[in-house]
C-alpha positions, -999 to +999 in steps of 0.1 A: -382+100-041-373+085-007-398+082+022-420+107+005-392+132+003-378+148-029-341+145-028-314+162-049-283+142-057-250+160-059-213+148-059-201+145-023-164+145-034-140+127-057-150+093-045-179+086-068-206+090-042-236+114-044-251+131-014-289+131-012-302+164+002-337+174+010-354+208+008-346+211+045-309+209+037-306+177+056-286+148+042-306+116+037-278+092+027-253+086-001-258+070-035-236+055-062-244+056-099-256+022-112-258+028-150-273+056-169-299+074-148-299+049-120-285+052-085-283+027-056-284+038-020-253+027-002-253+005+029-250+026+061-235+019+095-254+032+126-235+044+156-231+019+184-250+041+209-257+077+218-228+075+242-205+064+213-218+083+183-186+079+163-182+042+169-196+017+144-196-021+139-179-030+106-182-067+100-170-082+133-149-052+142-156-020+161-142+011+143-138+045+160-142+073+135-125+107+138-137+138+120-110+152+097-102+189+102-119+213+077-137+184+061-171+166+060-154+132+062-145+109+090-115+085+091-109+051+108-080+026+106-088-010+099-061-034+111-058-070+099-028-094+099-004-065+107-017-044+078-035-011+083-061+004+059-073+039+062-111+042+056-131+073+049-168+078+058-195+104+053-221+111+079-258+117+072-281+140+093-295+110+112-260+101+124-254+070+102-221+066+084-215+058+047-182+044+035-165+065+009-131+048+004-107+022+018-110-016+021-127-018-013-123-056-014-117-070-049-117-107-038-144-132-035-167-127-005-176-159+014-203-159+040-221-186+061-257-176+066-269-181+102-305-192+111-325-169+133-316-190+163-279-181+161-283-144+155-274-120+183-286-085+190-269-061+165-268-088+137-286-080+105-322-094+107-321-101+144-356-106+159-360-120+195-394-134+186-378-157+159-349-171+180-365-206+180-362-209+142-333-231+132-340-237+095-346-202+082-328-168+081-334-131+073-341-120+037-311-118+014-316-080+011-309-077+048-279-101+047-262-085+017-266-050+032-245-061+061-217-076+040-209-055+010-225-032-016-206-052-043-230-082-037-261-064-048-274-074-082-276-047-109-312-034-111-334-051-136-342-018-153-306-011-157-298-045-172-327-042-196-316-007-207-280-018-214-292-050-231-315-031-254-286-008-264-265-038-272-293-054-292-296-021-312-260-022-323-241-005-294-211-028-291-197-008-261-229-016-242-222-053-246-189-049-228-206-035-198-205-058-167-236-064-146-240-083-113-264-113-113-271-141-088-287-175-085-293-203-061-277-236-067-261-266-049-228-263-031-206-283-054-218-263-085-214-230-067-178-240-058-171-250-094-184-217-107-158-201-083-130-224-095-136-224-132-151-188-134-178-199-158-216-195-156-222-233-154-192-242-133-175-261-162-139-260-175-130-240-205-144-205-204-148-191-239-146-153-243-159-158-279-190-178-269-222-167-285-254-159-265-280-186-260-306-186-288-341-173-281-354-209-287-331-224-261-339-196-237-376-204-241-369-241-235-350-232-203-379-212-190-404-239-199-384-270-187-353-259-168-320-278-166-309-265-200-286-236-195-276-215-164-302-189-155-293-160-132-315-132-119-315-096-108-343-102-083-332-109-048-366-124-038-362-150-066-326-157-055-337-159-019-362-186-027-339-208-048-309-205-025-326-213+008-311-245+022-286-244-007-260-218-019-262-183-034-236-175-060-231-139-072-212-130-104-202-102-127-208-109-164-207-089-196-241-081-211-231-094-246-234-130-232-269-126-220-303-137-234-337-129-218-349-157-196-380-159-174-395-124-174-415-131-142-384-141-123-361-114-139-341-142-154-311-139-177-296-171-194-262-177-208-240-206-221-224-228-195-189-218-206-196-180-203-167-163-185-179-148-152-162-131-123-175-146-090-179-119-064-197-138-036-208-172-024-231-177+005-237-210+023-274-211+033-276-247+044-277-239+081-253-267+087-275-294+073-271-317+043-285-304+010-315-319-006-301-317-042-335-328-056-349-294-046-321-274-061-324-247-087-337-263-119-313-244-142-279-259-149 
């Protein structure tokens, strides 16, 4: 259900997106599968204005979309450093656009989070009543939606489902990659990017065993034992404010249940991870490392 509407999901094309259609035959957005039985609504791009219904803001660029003949899709060309990328979009009934293909990324996404005082109209989370705030910013959910769908953590329900399958003997489930995140200090976040390990140390080990249940409990109780990541953006938001947010892909076989209340998952420091995003949330100020995330 979405906004009290019952929606039917059906393939939109050959791009992996599913169109959400109501009983009124209107299109209410596009979704992408996120594990068995789970779907995540994709970020959308509103038109710039009623006078320019086919123009959107994509990052710091304006893109003019053109409807393809005999098709439901729209195309735009993204130019950067002399290279052109053709992008394809779908349009929902409310006029918003959803990216279907092109400029998929694949590299690390870096972003410097701006405080409310530096936001401008049109920026994610902009609120003219908050422009005097220099040490706080919009919620992570608003920020990530404006950057890339690849930065969203895998849903907690999905991770639990895959984890249970792996614990029940399904080896293939253990090879499934999920997206997790955590707040930490800048130097450690950069080390995680450099060494591609959960704890930001040298020597990633693909054969490393998961953390024992006993150590996981000690981490929950005391902290600073092993790295703990989360699927919960509100938890990551709290721990990353005035510090850094690191977002990684990791295989389920390396995980052990951490703090249930914080949707936490722990893993050894030398667990191989694929960093997908790093966000500076210090607002240009020196970090207070004594208030950083307690997990290593």
